[in-house]
N, C-alpha and C positions, 0 to 999 in steps of 0.2 A: 497528744496527737496519736491517733490510732494507727496501728501498723497496717501495711498492705503491700501490694505489689510494687516493687521498685523498678523505675524505668530508666533506661540508659539510651544514649545515642552514640553512633559510631561516626567519628569525624572523618574528613577526607584522608587524613593521615593514618587512620586506623585506630586512633585512641578511643577508648570508651570514656565518655563523659556523662556524669550523672546530671541530667538536665534539670530536674527539679528535686524531688524527694518522695517519700512514701505518700500514699493516698492521704488526703487531708479532709477532715470533717469540716467542710466549709460552713455548714450551718451552725457550728459550735466553735468557731474561731474565737479565742479570748479577745474581748474588746477593751480598749483603753481610752480614757478621755484625755484630750489634749486641749490646753488653754481654755479650761473651764467649760468644756463641751463644744467648742467651736468645730465646725465641719465645713467642707466645701470652700466657698469663697472666703468665709470668715477665717478659716484655718490658713489658707494660702496667704491671705492678707497679713496675718500675724507673723507668718514666716518671713514675708518681705520686710515687715517692720523690724523684726529681730536682726535680720541681715543689715538693714539700714542703720541701726544703732551702732553696730560694729564699725561701719564705715564713717558714721558721724564721729566716732572716737578717733578714727584714722585721720580725718580732716582736721579735727581740733588739735590733735597732737602735732600735725604739720604746721598749722597756723600759729600756734601759741608761741613757739620759739621764733618764728619769723617776725612776729610783732615785737619781740623783745631784743632783737639783734642791734637795735639802735638806742635802747633805753640805757641811760647813764647809770642807774642803780644796778642793773644787771651787769653791765660791762665793768663797773668798778669792783663788784664782788669777785670777779675773775681776773682782776688786774689788767683791764683794758687789753684784751687779747689782740694779736696781730690778725691781719686778714686771713693768713693761712691757718692760724689756730682757731679763729672763729669758724672758718670753713670746716675744720675737723670736728669741733663741738657740734655743729649742725649735722654734718654728714655721717658721723659715727653711728647715729641712729639707724641709718640705712644699712650699715654693716650688721647691726643686730637684727634688722628685718630680714636680711639675706640669710642669716643663720636660722631664723625662725622658719623661713620657707624651706630651707634644706632639711630642717628637723621634720617638717611635715612630709617631705619626700621620703625620709628614712623610716618614720614610724607612724605617719598619718593614716595609712590604710589599716594598720593594726588597731589604732586608737578609735577610729571612727570620726565622723564629722563633729558631733557635739562635744566630745571629749577634747578634741583639738581646740575648739573655741574656748572651752573652760581653761585649758592649759594656758592659752594665750592671754586670757583675761587676768589670771593670777600673776603672770610675769609682768604684764603691763602695770598692774597695781603696785607691785614691788618697785618697778622702775620709776614710776611717777613719784613714789614716796622718797626714793633716793635722790631724785632730781630736786624736789621741793626742799629737801633738807641740806642741799649742797652748800659748802663754803669754799670749795676749791675746784679747780678744773678736773683733777682725777676722779673725784666722786661724781661730778656732773657727767663725765664721759661714761663711767660705769653705769649710772642710772639711765643714760641715753641708750646704751647697748642693751640692757635688760628690758627696757620698755620696747625697744625696737624688736627684740627677740619675740616678745609677746605679740606685737603687731604683725610679725611675719607669720605666726600661726594663724592669726585672725584673717589676714588678707589672702592667704593661700587656701583657706578652708571655706570661708563664708560664701563667696560666689559659687563654689562647687556645691555646697549644701543647699543653697537657695535654688540653683539650677536644677537639682535633682528632685525638688519638691514642687516646682511650679510648672504648669502646663506650657506646651510649646509656644502658643501664641501670646503668652503674657511674660515669657522668660526675659525678653528684652526690657520690658517695662520694669520688672522687679530689679534687675541689675542697674538700670538707669536710675531708679530711686536711690540705690546705694551710691551711685556717682553723685546724685543731687545732694545726698547727705554728707559726702566728703566736702563738697563746696560749702554747705551750710555749717559744717564744723569749723571750717576756716573762718567764715563770717563771725561765728560766735567768739572764736579766739581773738580775732582782731578787735571786736567791739569790747570785749572783756579787757583786753590790754589798754584800749583807749580809756575806759573807765578807771582802771587801776593806775594809769599814768598821772592822775590828779592826786594820788596819794604819795606818801613818802615812806622810805624805809624798805626793808627786804620784802614786805608783803606785796609790794608793787609787782614783783615777778614770781614770788613763791606761790601766792594764791592761785594765779591762773594755771600754773603747772599742776598743783595739787588737785584742782577741781575736776580733772579728768577722771578721778576716782569715782565720781557720781555717775558718769556715763558708763564706766566699766560695770558697776553694780547693776545698772539698768539692763545692760546687755545680757549679763548672766541670768538675771531674773526672767527676762523674756524668753531666752533660749531654753531654759530649764523646762518650761511647760509645753514645748513643741516637739514634734516627732523627729526621730533619726531618719536619715535617707533610706527609703525602701530599697533602692538599688544597692546600697552598702549592706543592708540587712540580708538581702537575697544572696549577695556574693559570699556572705559569711554564714549561710545556712539557716538564718532566722526567718523562715518563710511565713510563718503564721503572723508574726509582727509586721512583716512587709505587706502582706495582702490586707491586713486590717488598716494600715496607714493609707494604702492606695484607695481603699473604699472611702475612708473619711476625707481624703483629699478631693475625691470625685464629687461629693455632694452630701447634703444633709440627709441622714437616714439611709444612705446606700449601704447595702450589705455585701460582705466579701463574696457571697455566692452568685452575685449578679454577673451576667456574661461580659459586660464591658470591663469590669474589674479583672475577671479571669483573663480576658484578652490582653489587657495591659501587663499583667503578671507574666503571661506567656511570652510577650514581646521582650521583656527584660530577661527572662530565662533563656530565650533563644539567642539573644545577643551575647549573653554571658557564656553560653555553650560554645559559640563560635570563637569568642575571645580566649577561652581557657583551653582550647584544643592543644596547645603546646605546653601545658602544665603550668607550674608556678611561675610568677613573673620574675624576669631576670633583667638586670641593669643593661645587658648588651642589647636588649630589644629596642632601646632608644635609637640605636644606630642601624637597625634593620628596617627595610621598607616593607617587604612582604605584600600580600594582596590587599591589605588594608592601608598601605602607605603610612605606616606608623612614624617612620623617621621624618617624612615630610610634614606630618601633622604636628609633631613636636617642634619642628622648625617654625611652622606658622604660628603656633601658640607662643613660643619663646620670643619670636621676632616681633609679634604685635606689642607685647609689653615692653620690650627693649625700645621700640620706636616711640612708644608713648613718652618715655623719659627723655630720650635723645631729641625730642621735638622742642624741649626747652621750657616746659611749664614751670619747673621748680626754680628757674631763674627768677620768676616773678613771685611764686608762692613763698619762697624762703627769704628772698633778698630784696623785695620791693621797697620796704621802708629803709633798709640800709643803703640801697642804691640811690633812693630819693634824697637822703640826707647827705651822703658823701660824694655823690656824682652830680645830681641835679641841683643841690644846694638848698633844699627845703629844711625847715626846722623839724624836730622830732614829732611834735604834735601834728603838724600838717602832713608829714610823711605817713603817720599812722592813719590819718583820716583818708588820704589818697589810697593807701593800702587796703583800708576797709572798703573803699569804693570799688577797687579791683575785685575784692572778694565778693562783694554784692553782685557785680556783673557776672562773675563766674557762676554764682549760685542761681541767679535769675534765668540765665540762658540755659542752664542745665535742665530746666523744666521742659524744654522742647523735646528732649529725648525721653523724659518720663511719659509724655503723652503720645509721642509719635515715633519712637525708635523702631518698634516692630513693623510699622508701616514704611519707614525710611529704609529699613534693611541695615546691613552692616557695612557694605562696601562704599556706598555713596557718601555717607558722613565722614568716613575715613579719608577718602580720596580728596573730596572738595575741602574738607577740614584741614588737611595737610597743606594744600595749596594756599588756602586763606591764611593759615598761621605763618607760613613761610613769607608771604607778601607783607604781613604785619611787621615781622622782624626786619625785612628789607627796608621798609619805610622808616622804622624807628632807627635803624643803623645809619641810614643816609642823613637823617635829621641830626644825629649826634656826631657826625663826622667832623664838622667844624662847629663845635658846640658853643652855643650862647644860651643864656637863661631862657630866652623866648623859644629857641629851637628845642631845647631840652624839654620844656613843658609841652610843646607841640607833639613831641614824640610819645608823650603819655597817652595820646588818643589811640595810638596803635597798640600800646600795651592793653588798653581796655578792649580793643578789637580782637586782639589775640585771645584774651581770656574768654570772650563771648564765643568765638569760633571753636576753640578747643573744647568748651563745655558741650557743644552740640554734637560731638562724636567721639573724639579721642579720650574724653573723660571716662565714659562707661564701657565702651565696646572692647578695649583690650582686656578688661576684667571678665567680660562675658565670654569672649571667644575661646579661651583655653578649655574650660569645662564643657563648652558647647560642642567643640569640634572633635573631642577625643572619645573613643570607646571606653566603656566602664573599666575594663582591665587596666587602662593606662591613665584614667582620669585624675586620680589623686596625684600621681607622679607628674603628670603634665601641668596641672594647676600649680604644684609646688615649684617646679623648675621655671615655669613662666613667671611666677611671682618673684622667684629668686633673681631672674634676669632683670625684672623691673627694679628691684631694690639695688642691685649692684650698679646698674647704670644711673639710678637715682643718686647713689653715693658719689659716683664720678662727677655728675653735674653739680651737685651741691658742694663738693670739695673744691672743684676748680673754678666755679663761678666768681667768687670774690677776687681770686688771683687774676683771672682772665680780664675782668672788668677793670681792675687796677692797672693792668699792663697793656692790653690791646684795645680796651674800651669798645668803640663802636664795631670793631671787627668781630667781636664776640657774637653780635646779632647776625652778621653775615654768615657765620658758620651754621647757625641754626636755620637761616633761610635756605641754605644749600641742602641741609639734611632733610628738611620738610618736603622740598620738591622731590628729592630722591625717594622718600617714603611714599608719596602719592603714586609714583610709578610702580613701586614694589607691590602695593596693595592692588593696583589696577591689573597687574599681570598675573599675580600668583594667588590671591585670596578669593576663595569661593564665597558665595552668599549662603548664609546658614539660616536666615530668618524663616519661621514657619515650619521648620522640620522638627520632628521629635528627636530626642537624643539617640534613639536606636536607628533612625533613618539617615543620620549623618554619614554612615558607612557608604551609602550609595554614591556620595560625592566623589569617591576615590576608586570606584570599581566600574567595570564595563566600559562604556563610551566615555566616561569621565576620568579614565585612567590616563591622564595627560598632565604635563607640567604647567602650561599656560591655561588660564581660565577664559581667555578671550580668543576669538578667531582672527584671521588675518586682517579683517576689516576693523578690528578693535571692539566688536560687539561681544557681550558676555554670552558664552555658550549656554544652550538651553538647560543642560544638566546641572549647571552651577547657579541657576537662578532661584529666587525666593519662592517659597511655597505658601506665602501668606494668603494668596488668593483662593486657595481651595476651600471647599465647604466643610470637609471633615477634619477632625483632629484626633489622631490615634492615641494621643497621650491623655491629658487631663482636661476633658471638657467639663468645666465646673458647672454643675447643674444642681441647684439646691432643692431638687424635687426627689422624693423617694420613688424608686422604680419597683414595680411589682413583678418584673420579669425574672425568670429563674433559668439557670443553665441546665444543660443535659447532665445526667449523672447516672450512677448505679447505686443499688441498695446493698449494703453489707448483709450477707446472709445470716450472720450470727446476731447482729444487733438491730438490724432493720433500719439503721441510720443511713440516710441518703448521703452519698459521698461523690465527689467529682474529681476526676483525674486532670491535673493541671499540666500534664506532659505536653510539650510543644508538638 
């Protein structure tokens, strides 16, 4: 990079912030090929695929043990554990995930998005090997913790990485695909368990656990050939790499010197300049609101993922076969088949958000989804109050209904919202803390579910009915709509006329400043167009070299 005049800006507090860097020779920015020359739509599609593989692994890892909880070969290996110990074996995985998310909070910004994904994959591979080779509860628990630790890295980083590489109007779909693959991973695990249930010996449960290694290898392979986040690169001073990636994401043959690419880079630089006005990031910033309402945004991000788990989804994902065998009275083979049917429902209905989430927005699927999920638990609980075999089987209809409704909103949106709602300065920390809250509440639900169902039975579902109705009200009152906005535009949701606690007016209507931007014609972020542009930006010519250079100062 050739040297030139350095530009700075003075913030409102008087600090000098280096907005970009020295003058850059945009006509000679080093170019790198990603995923065998893919650019534009092809490149962003492969980013979405890589992210989806990571969440396929997440779903498979959740589903595989859920299908083994009632298998005699598995239970006998571990001495037929009590309900409490079985809950611990399942739930300790979430403690590992929590530790992984906290690790991303502590070191994720330094490592970068892709290195966090690699670290998670290595830990998951080690954890899967330990579990598959287990002959006792202690080794299984260690394997579950290590595997969860890796998945914490994966789930705290992957939605963030994908959101920073996908243009605004497709961001919802990309993360919805990840949610769809969570459900598909559960489907694969259940049917694999059904197939292995016809075998005998330890392979019946060891093979399904060990097989996740193949998904881990696929995730690492796909991610390796894809770019790092241009926003992370910009924040760490790697501007030439960032602008090269922005050009390749925009379309086939697009050059770094084109005005649209420069404008996007300026937008990122400007947002970063505003966010870094107070110097290096400090932990205490989480608790300060300031003009950008950082504390509130952390609470929204963390609250969304906490509510996802407290809504009760893992009551069914982890314990459907166990509940069907020991509560409803089905045999293990039938219970596995019904569990697979629940997983199929979960997966099929998740396609709705793949195709329509960006049009549906974020608020409506969460509000109506919480109401629907709550009513399903209410009906299931009422049917199981004075339980008979017929009423128990009738209650299964509402379990299927719950899985279908949950998949249409609460499955993908809580993973999308944290990286979407936070400014770049706080994005890694927000995604990590939100994911940590997801896992710690996940742990709580998975740990207490077998004990709760054993002791208070149908009243367990009444608790989740109440929580879901409460969550619908929370989203309705406090959560703004983010669909259609670029990541840099989200700041406007909390400034000026939008600087208010409730997002609805006295009549209950969503205020204009908090509404979706999906209807607008322009997209300031990544309008993926696979056509080469012949336009060139304004610039100046270096007097010594004659090379045309452009100033990217905001």
